[in-house]
C-alpha positions as CSV (number, residue, x, y, z in Angstrom):
1,X,-8.5,3.7,-10.4
2,X,-9.1,3.2,-6.7
3,X,-12.0,4.8,-4.9
4,X,-12.1,5.3,-1.1
5,X,-15.7,5.0,0.3
6,X,-16.5,6.2,3.8
7,X,-18.5,3.6,5.6
8,X,-21.6,4.9,7.3
9,X,-22.6,2.7,10.3
10,X,-24.5,2.7,13.6
11,X,-21.8,0.8,15.4
12,X,-23.5,-2.5,14.6
13,X,-24.3,-2.6,10.9
14,X,-23.3,-0.9,7.7
15,X,-25.9,1.6,6.5
16,X,-27.6,1.1,3.1
17,X,-26.1,4.3,1.8
18,X,-22.7,2.7,1.9
19,X,-23.9,-0.2,-0.2
20,X,-25.1,2.2,-2.8
21,X,-21.8,4.1,-2.8
22,X,-19.9,0.9,-3.2
23,X,-22.1,-0.1,-6.2
24,X,-21.4,3.3,-7.8
25,X,-17.7,3.3,-7.0
26,X,-17.2,-0.2,-8.4
27,X,-18.1,1.2,-11.8
28,X,-14.8,3.2,-11.6
29,X,-12.5,0.5,-10.5
30,X,-11.2,-1.0,-7.3
31,X,-13.1,0.0,-4.1
32,X,-11.5,0.5,-0.7
33,X,-13.6,1.2,2.4
34,X,-12.7,3.4,5.4
35,X,-14.5,2.7,8.7
36,X,-13.9,4.8,11.8
37,X,-15.4,4.3,15.2
38,X,-15.0,2.3,18.3
39,X,-15.7,-1.4,18.8
40,X,-16.0,-2.1,15.1
41,X,-15.5,-5.9,14.9
42,X,-19.0,-6.7,13.5
43,X,-19.1,-3.7,11.3
44,X,-15.7,-4.4,9.8
45,X,-16.6,-8.0,9.1
46,X,-19.8,-7.0,7.4
47,X,-18.0,-4.4,5.3
48,X,-15.4,-6.9,4.2
49,X,-18.2,-9.2,3.0
50,X,-19.6,-6.5,0.6
51,X,-19.3,-7.6,-3.0
52,X,-16.8,-5.6,-5.0
53,X,-14.7,-4.4,-2.0
54,X,-10.9,-4.8,-2.5
55,X,-9.7,-3.6,0.9
56,X,-11.1,-2.4,4.2
57,X,-9.2,0.2,6.3
58,X,-10.4,0.2,9.9
59,X,-9.7,3.0,12.4
60,X,-10.9,1.6,15.7
61,X,-10.3,3.9,18.6
62,X,-12.3,5.7,21.3
63,X,-11.3,9.0,19.7
64,X,-13.5,8.0,16.7
65,X,-16.5,6.9,18.7
66,X,-18.6,10.0,18.0
67,X,-17.3,10.7,14.5
68,X,-16.2,14.2,15.3
69,X,-14.8,16.0,12.2
70,X,-11.7,17.1,14.0
71,X,-10.8,13.5,14.9
72,X,-11.7,11.7,11.6
73,X,-10.6,14.3,9.1
74,X,-6.9,13.4,9.4
75,X,-7.8,9.8,8.4
76,X,-8.6,10.9,4.8
77,X,-6.1,13.8,4.5
């Protein structure tokens, strides 16, 4: 089973809550991450280095800079 985990970040680093979610999700099977924002190079690199992550999906665009629900909801629909 694959689990998609939403990456919480501050534009610079991955938040600890994401690491906890990855740990829990890895008990179910393969873990994929979804990162949305703008200028995510460092965040994406850090996310890819998290143990247990199989794939990182990055949505890097100015439209996702403020994580407005109407912009990011279609990413997971």
